[in-house]
C-alpha positions in Angstrom: 21.2 5.2 32.7 21.8 5.2 29.0 25.6 4.4 28.4 27.6 6.7 26.3 30.1 5.3 23.7 33.7 5.3 24.9 32.7 6.2 28.6 34.1 3.9 31.4 31.7 2.8 34.0 32.0 1.0 37.4 30.0 -2.2 37.2 28.9 -4.2 40.1 28.6 -7.9 39.4 26.1 -10.1 41.4 29.1 -11.3 43.5 29.6 -7.8 44.7 32.9 -7.4 42.8 33.5 -3.9 41.2 34.9 -4.0 37.6 35.7 -1.2 35.2 34.0 -1.6 31.7 34.1 0.6 28.7 31.0 0.9 26.6 31.7 0.2 23.0 28.3 0.9 21.4 25.5 -1.2 20.1 25.6 -3.6 17.0 22.8 -3.8 14.4 20.9 -6.2 16.7 21.0 -3.3 19.3 23.1 -5.3 21.8 25.3 -3.5 23.8 29.3 -4.3 23.6 31.6 -3.8 26.3 35.4 -3.9 27.0 36.7 -4.9 30.4 39.4 -2.4 31.0 41.7 -4.6 33.0 41.6 -7.7 31.0 41.0 -6.0 27.5 38.2 -8.6 26.7 35.3 -7.4 24.7 31.8 -8.8 25.0 28.3 -8.4 24.1 25.5 -8.0 26.9 24.0 -11.4 25.5 27.0 -13.2 26.3 27.2 -12.4 29.9 26.0 -15.3 32.2 25.7 -13.3 35.4 23.7 -10.2 36.7 25.5 -6.7 36.8 24.5 -3.3 37.2 26.1 0.1 36.2 27.1 2.0 39.5 28.2 5.0 37.7 30.8 6.6 35.4 34.4 5.9 36.3 37.3 8.3 36.1 40.5 7.6 34.0 41.9 5.6 37.1 38.7 3.4 37.2 37.4 5.3 40.3 33.8 5.9 40.4 32.6 9.4 39.8 29.0 10.2 41.0 28.1 6.7 41.5 24.5 5.9 42.2 22.6 3.1 43.6 19.6 2.0 41.7 
């Protein structure tokens, strides 16, 4: 799945925890930047120190819409 700028996604961390992140786009090095909807913190994919995967797009309330397992 190619994330879309401004879209919120339900993210499953390696611990099994689900988070809601908004995709902020890629920088000049083509690294994806994300914002955690709950904490407001932004980070690049290169700075993440744990495994994660996109479960699906999240609605305005953070609920997964059309989640997939892949």
